[in-house]
C-alpha positions as CSV (number, residue, x, y, z in Angstrom):
1,X,73.7,150.7,107.7
2,X,75.1,149.3,110.9
3,X,74.4,145.7,111.6
4,X,76.4,143.1,113.3
5,X,74.9,140.2,111.3
6,X,76.3,141.8,108.2
7,X,79.7,141.2,109.4
8,X,79.3,137.5,109.8
9,X,77.2,137.3,106.5
10,X,80.3,139.0,104.7
11,X,82.5,136.5,106.3
12,X,80.3,133.5,105.0
13,X,80.0,134.9,101.5
14,X,83.9,135.2,101.4
15,X,84.5,131.4,102.5
16,X,81.5,129.5,101.4
17,X,83.4,128.1,98.5
18,X,86.3,127.0,100.6
19,X,84.4,124.8,103.2
20,X,81.1,124.4,105.0
21,X,80.8,127.5,107.4
22,X,78.5,127.7,110.5
23,X,77.9,130.2,113.2
24,X,78.9,129.3,116.7
25,X,78.4,125.4,116.3
26,X,79.0,123.1,113.6
27,X,76.1,121.4,111.9
28,X,78.1,118.9,110.2
29,X,78.8,115.5,110.7
30,X,82.1,115.5,108.4
31,X,85.3,117.2,108.3
32,X,86.5,119.8,107.2
33,X,84.3,122.7,108.5
34,X,84.7,126.4,109.7
35,X,83.0,127.6,112.7
36,X,83.0,131.4,113.5
37,X,82.0,133.8,116.3
38,X,82.4,137.3,116.8
39,X,81.9,139.8,119.7
40,X,80.7,143.1,118.7
41,X,81.5,146.6,120.2
42,X,79.8,149.7,119.0
43,X,82.2,152.7,117.9
44,X,80.9,155.9,119.3
45,X,81.3,159.1,117.9
46,X,80.0,162.7,119.0
47,X,76.7,162.0,117.3
48,X,76.3,158.5,118.8
49,X,77.2,154.9,117.2
50,X,79.2,155.5,114.2
51,X,80.2,152.0,113.4
52,X,81.1,148.6,114.9
53,X,84.2,146.8,115.9
54,X,84.0,143.1,115.6
55,X,86.5,140.6,117.4
56,X,86.1,137.8,114.9
57,X,87.2,134.3,115.3
58,X,87.1,131.4,112.7
59,X,88.1,127.9,113.5
60,X,88.9,125.5,111.0
61,X,88.4,121.9,112.0
62,X,89.7,119.0,110.0
63,X,91.1,115.4,110.7
64,X,94.0,116.0,108.3
65,X,96.8,118.6,109.2
66,X,97.8,119.6,105.7
67,X,94.0,120.1,104.6
68,X,93.5,122.4,107.7
69,X,96.5,124.4,106.8
70,X,95.4,124.5,103.1
71,X,91.8,125.7,104.2
72,X,93.3,128.4,106.8
73,X,95.5,130.0,104.2
74,X,92.3,130.1,101.9
75,X,90.3,131.7,104.5
76,X,93.2,134.2,105.3
77,X,93.3,135.1,101.7
78,X,89.6,135.5,101.3
79,X,89.5,137.8,104.2
80,X,92.2,140.0,102.6
81,X,90.8,140.0,99.1
82,X,87.0,139.1,99.0
83,X,84.7,141.8,97.5
84,X,82.1,140.7,100.3
85,X,84.5,142.1,103.1
86,X,84.3,145.6,101.6
87,X,83.7,148.3,103.0
88,X,85.0,146.9,106.2
89,X,88.4,147.3,107.5
90,X,89.9,143.8,108.3
91,X,93.0,143.4,110.7
92,X,94.5,140.0,111.3
93,X,95.6,139.3,114.6
94,X,96.5,135.5,115.4
95,X,96.6,132.0,114.3
96,X,96.8,129.3,116.8
97,X,97.0,125.5,116.1
98,X,95.7,122.6,118.2
99,X,95.5,118.9,117.7
100,X,93.2,116.7,120.1
101,X,92.2,113.0,119.4
102,X,93.7,113.6,115.9
103,X,91.4,116.4,114.8
104,X,93.3,119.7,113.9
105,X,91.8,123.1,115.0
106,X,93.2,126.2,113.5
107,X,91.8,129.3,114.8
108,X,92.2,132.5,113.0
109,X,91.2,136.0,114.4
110,X,90.7,139.3,113.0
111,X,89.4,142.8,114.2
112,X,87.0,143.9,111.8
113,X,85.7,147.6,111.7
114,X,82.7,148.8,110.1
115,X,82.2,152.5,109.7
116,X,79.2,154.8,108.7
């Protein structure tokens, strides 16, 4: 089944024990938390749509650098090994770090492919 929501659900299942996780906007008052977003493009084959490709972004937000780094490492490891990420192909892309007003944001990006 090809369904763009399944990729987000698989991500949440992979990281739910690491930190609170939210789609698009945090619904938390306390740090740390993870916010994720994705842009979906259908993969076309000779018979029509044969899968999806997601540009997937997860942002770890914390007021402690070490905590943010630890969570980012755990999220990256979960994306490589989590059963929930099967049968998707997960390709890591970038890691960006930023600090504003003593709040750290570590942005991890992946390309995730789902084929029929």
